[in-house]
N, C-alpha and C positions, 0 to 999 in steps of 0.2 A: 226381449227387453229387459233391462235390469235397472234397479234403482241404485244410484251412486251416492255414497256419503264420503266427502273428503275430510279428514281429520288433520289439521295442521299441527306442527311442532315447532316451538320457537325458543324455549328455555333449555340451555345445556344441562344435562343430568350427569351427576358424578356419584361415586361410591354406590353404584347400583349393580345388580347381577348383569352378567354378559348379555342376557337376552333383552334387558331393558336398555343397556348402552347401545346395542344394535339398533333398536327402534329410535333412540335419540339422534341417531345420524340421518334419519329420514326426514325430509321436510314435510311430507304428508303421505298418506296412503289411502287407498280406496276399499270400501266394503261394498261388494256387489251382491244385491239381493234380488232374485228372480221375482218378476210379477207378471200378471196376465198381459198378453199382447193385445193392445187396443185395436191393432190394424187387422183388417180382413185381407188375407192374401188373395189376389185376384188370379194367381196362376197356380197350378198344381206343382207341388215339390215334395221333397222328402227330407225331413229333419234328421231322423235316424231311424234305423230299423229295430224294432224290439226283438231281442233274442230270447227264445224260450228257456225258462229256468224253473225246474229241471227240464231235461237231463243235465244240461251244463249248469254250473254254479256261478252266479254273479259274484265277481271278485269283491265288489263293495258291499255285498249283503252281509248279515250277521253271520251266516254259515261260512261265507267266504273269508271273512275276518278271522273266524275261529280256525279254519284250515290254515290260514297264513301263519297264525300264532303257533299252531302246533308244529308246522314245518320249521318255523324259525327256532323253536326250542330243540328240534331234533337235528338241526344242522343241515337241513336240506333246502335252504334258501340262500346259500352263499353266492350263487351266480346272479341272484335277483338284483343285488344292490348295484353292481356294476352296470347291469343292463338298464336299470331304471334311471341311473345317472345320465344316460345318453339317449333315453327313449325319445323318439319322435314319431309323429303321425305322418302318413304319407301325404305328399303335396299334390298327387294326382291319384284318381281312383284306381288306376292300373299299376301304380308304383309300389304295391304291397311287398313284392319280392325285393326291390331296390332299397325301400325303407328298412325292412328287416335286416338286410345285409349290412347297410351303413350303421345301424345301431350296434350290431355285433362287432363290426370291425373297430368302431370307436371304443366299445367296451373292452376290447382286447388291447387297446393302446397301439394299434398298428398305424404307423406314420404313412400317410398317402404320398408323401414326398413332394406335394404341391399345395399351394394355399387354397382355401376355400373362399374366404372374403377378408379384406383387410389383412392383418398379420397372421390370421389363424389357419392352421393346417389341421383339418379333420375331414372325415368322410361325409359326403352329402349325396343324395340320389343323383344330382346332376353330374357327379364326377364318376359314376359307374356306368360308363358308356363304351367300354372296349370290346364287348362281346356282342352287343346289339344296339343299334342307334336309338337314342332316347325317343325320337318321333315314333318308331315302331312300338316300343314299350308302352308309350302314352296311349297309343291306339289299340294295341292288342294285348298288352301285358307281356310277361317274360316267362319263358319256360324254366322248369326246374333245372334242366341241364345247363342252361345259360347262366342261372344264378350260381351253380357250382363253378362254372368256368370263370365268372366274375370274382368269386372268392379266391380261387387259385391265383388269378392275375393280380389281385389286390395285395397278395403276400400272406394269405392265411394258409394254414395247414387244414386240409379238408378231407373228411370221410363221408361219402354219400351212399344212401341205401334206398332201395325200393322194398315194399313189403315182401316180394318174392325172393329177396336177397337176405332177409333177416327173419328172426322169430320174435314173438311177443316177449319172450324172456330177455332176449338180447336188447330189444328196445327198452324195456324197463331198466336194464342195467346201464344202458346209455343215459337215460333220464336221470338216474341216481348219480352217475359220474359227473354230468354237467351241473346238477343242482347242488352238489357238495363241493364244487370247485368254482373259482372265479376266473379261471384261465381257459375254460372250454364251455362253449355254448351250442345250443341246438336250434336249428331252423327246421320247421316241418310244414308241409302241406298235408291236408287231411280231407277225409270224406265228411263234409259238414252234415250230410243227410242223417247220420247217426244222432246229431244233436238238433235235428229238426231245423237245420239251416240250409243254405244253398250248398251245392255239392262241388268238391274237387277231389282229385285222387290223392291218396296218402303217400307221402315220401318224406324222408327226413335226412338231414346231414349234420354232421358235427364240425364245428369250426374252432380251431385253437391257434394260439400265437406261435410262429416259428421261432427257432433258436436265434436267428438273426434276420433283420429286415432284408429281403431279397431285392434284386433290382437296384442295387446301390448306386450304380454309375450308368448302366445302359438298360434300355427298355424297348419293347416292340409296341408300336402304335397302330391302332386299327381305325383311327379317325378319318383317314383318307380311304375312300372306297376301293382304291386300287390294291389294298392289302391282300385281297383274295388272289389276284394274278400274281403278286409278288411272292406270296406263300407258295403257290403252285410251282413257281419258277425254282424256288429253293429246294422244295421237297421232291419235285418230279423232274424238272428239266435239267438241273445241275448234274444229278447222277447219270442221266441219259447222255448229256453232252460230254462228260469227261470219259465215259465209256465207248462212245461212238467215234470220237475223234482221236487222231494220233497225237498223244502227248508224251513228251520225252523229258520234261523238266518241270519243276515247280512253277517257274515263270510261265510256261506254256499253259499249265492248268489255270493260273490266275488270269491269263489272257482270255481263255475260253469262258471262264466264269464272269469276268467283268465285261467282256465285249457284248454280251447279250443281256446285261442288267436293264430291267425297266427304267424308263427315264425318271420317274418319281420315286425311285428306290429310297432316296434319302429321307422320305416321309415315313418309312416303315421302321427303321431303327435309329434310335437317337440316344445321345447322352443326356443324362438328367441334370438340370441346372437348377439351383435354388435361387429364388427371387425375393426381393423385399422392396418396400417403398423407401427411397433414400431419406425422405423427411422423417420417417418413423424409426430410423436405424441410427445407432451410435457409429462413431467412426471405427471402433473396434468391433471384432466379432464376439458374439455371445459365446459362452462355453459350449452350448449345443450346436451352434453354427460351426464352431471350430472343430468340434468332434466329427460332425458329419463331413466336413470338408477334408479332414485328415484321412478319414476312411476312403473317401473317393480318391484322394491322392495316392494312397496305397495301392488300390486297384489299378489306377492309371499306370503307376510305376511297374506293376507287375505285368501288365499288358505290353509295355514297351520293352520289357526284358525277354519276351518270348521270341524264339527263333522265327515263328510265323509272322510276327510283326516286322522283323527285319526284312523278310522276303517281300511282304506287301509294300512296305515303304520304298524298297528299291524298285519294285515293278511300277508302282504308281508314279514315281519320280521319273522313270524312263518314258512313260507315255504322256508326260507333261501335265499330270494331275495336280491341282493346287486347291487348297482349302483355306478360305479366309476366315480367321477368327473374328475379325471386325463384322463381316456380314452375318456370321452365325450368331454373334452376340446381339446385334441390332435386331435380328429376327426374334431372338429369344426375349429381348426386352419388350418388343411389341406384344408377343404372346403373354408375357408377365402382366403388362398393363391390361390386357384383356381379361385375365383371371382376376386381377385386383379390382377392376372397375365393373366387370360384368358386360362390357361391350365387345363387339366383334374385333378381332385383331386387324381385319381389313380396313378399319376405320383409323388405325394408328399409323404413324410414320416416325421412325426413329431418325432424328435429325443429326445426332452425333454420339459418339461413344468415347469414353475416357477409361483407360486401364490404369488402375492404381494398385499399390501394394499396401496392405494393412500391417502395420508394425505392432508388435507386442512389447512387453516389458524388456528392457535392455536392447531395443531395436531389433529384436528377432522377428522374422517373417512369420505372420500368422496366416496369410492367404492372399489371394488375388481377387480384386473386385472390379467389375466392368460396370461403369455407370452410364446408362443410356438416357438421353433427353428425348422423351417421346411426345409427340405432338398429335392432338386431336381437336378439330374445330377451332384451331387457334390458341388453344390452351396447352400448356406444357406440364409434363409430369416427369420426375426423375425416378428411374428404376435401377436398383442395384442387382447385379448378377454375380453370384458367388461361384468362381471358376477354379476347379482343381488344377493343379500344376505340378510337374515333376521337378520343378527347379528347387534347388537347396538354398541358394542365397537370395532368390527372388528379386532379380534385377529387372523384371518385367521386360525382357527382351524378346527372344525369338518365340514366334508363334508355335513352333514345334513342340514346346513344352506343355501346351495346352491340348485338351481333347480335340481331335480332328478326324478326317475320314480315314486316316491309316489305322488308328486304333479301333474306330467303330467297325470297320471292315474286318479287322483281326478278331474282335469279339464275336462278330456274326459267324464267320467261318469256323471258329472254335465251337460255336453252339450247334452247327449242323450235325446231324447223326453220323457217327463213325462210318456207317455202311454207305454214306454218300460217295465215298472214294473207293469202294470195293470193286467197281467196274473198271478201274484203271488197268489196262492190258500189261503195262510194264510192271512186273512184280516188285522190282527194286524201288521204283518210283512210288508205287502204291504203299510200300512199307514206309518210305520216307515221309509221305503225306500223312499217313496214320500216326507216325511219331511226332509230327508237328502239331497235330490236333489232340494228342493224348492227354486225357485228364490227369493221369498219373504224374506227368511232368510239371503240372501247374501248382502254384502255391495255394494254400487253403482258401483264402478270400476270393481269389480269381476262379477257383473251382466252383464255389458257391454262386458267383455271378454268372458263370457259364451254364451251370445247371438250371438256374432260374430261366435264362433265355431259351434253353432247350425245352423246359416245361411249357413256356409260352408258345413256342413253335408247335409243340404237340397238341395243345389246346386249340390253337388256331386251325390246325389241320382238321380237328374234330368238327369245328364250327364250319369250315369250308365244305366238308363232306356231309354236313347235317347229321352228325353221329353223336352230338353232345348229349342227346336224350338216351341213346342206347349204352354209351360208355361213360359211367359216372366215376370211374376209378381215378385215383390221383396219377398224373403223368409218371411214366416209368423212370425218367431220368432224374 
């Protein structure tokens, strides 16, 4: 219980220091003063647990403040300021790992690539669900290995250690490295028994920002439970199929691979679309939106220029495969409305979509926007989908200029390990296939995109085999 005092402001203040001018813009503010609780609680509960001090030192104590000040003077508090700017307490008792990771990812300014609420894109515990369902984490917590996996998948550079993999001196050096820098942070679990607290095992990992945001255009999704069977198909069944069957051409290889694809395969690999509420957006793209869209368009163009893409396009056309941009956009708009509103996408229906081109100064094309009219319980909401395109003049014509199944399949086959094709009996064909998926022949941005997908596949394989606790190393690719 608190005593609340409201102090109103009515007169404008001028020619005053900045601090006073700031307060002059406030209509009123509250002073909260704790007082004794007059109510007797009828049920047992726990407000907070008192932590022994010493051996640990209370951060807000006089000694804690002195240590903080000394560290500040010596330059070993550089990492603190970014972390405290994004500090958040966990929303569930078992979300300590997720909350710690989201604080670090936000402190490193890593873009999650999707919105949290409203127009804001930043990491929240609810968005860290690709390695373990949130229901499981809420009930049982999350293992150290899965937090490492989440950090990798979220785009961070990670080094993870157990005590038997490091020395005390190395640990101290890592602490100094992180505390004297604002672009590298440490997350640790430790044995609380030493501090007369509850016990967990000590491990730690370093997280830093990568050179470039990975997963720019394509990403793997584990939200559908079928991801385990799909990952198994790609990592185990595809190599077995191409080695056990007689294949004498690239088309035959593609036929073998695609003929046995799981039915919900399209839920596993997706191209990343940016969404925004139509009412909240200007007609033109912001500089940040334009920059991100341009990068996606470069990657899309590089995919279209690969020889593998040409083979896949020809093969899929021969078997009558068609991909509808309208259907994909409508589905993405419903998913966008789900993210922006917090309601299930199953409650939304996209009534119509409209493709428009955003023009810049001098009538130059800036990008393509698909506006979807999404309906829920009789109310309408317009959602914009920013779509990359390989068009130069942007006439908003053929759908082939937008991301579709052809380039998504191309990206996925490029991401499969090179040894996938080593079992092909025809040596000339095996050499041709390895040339088609060779990283050396890919432009730099597409190389980074493919490497990120390969890392995701390797991490998923660890999770599938329950080896994420044994192998904490960064993916080899």
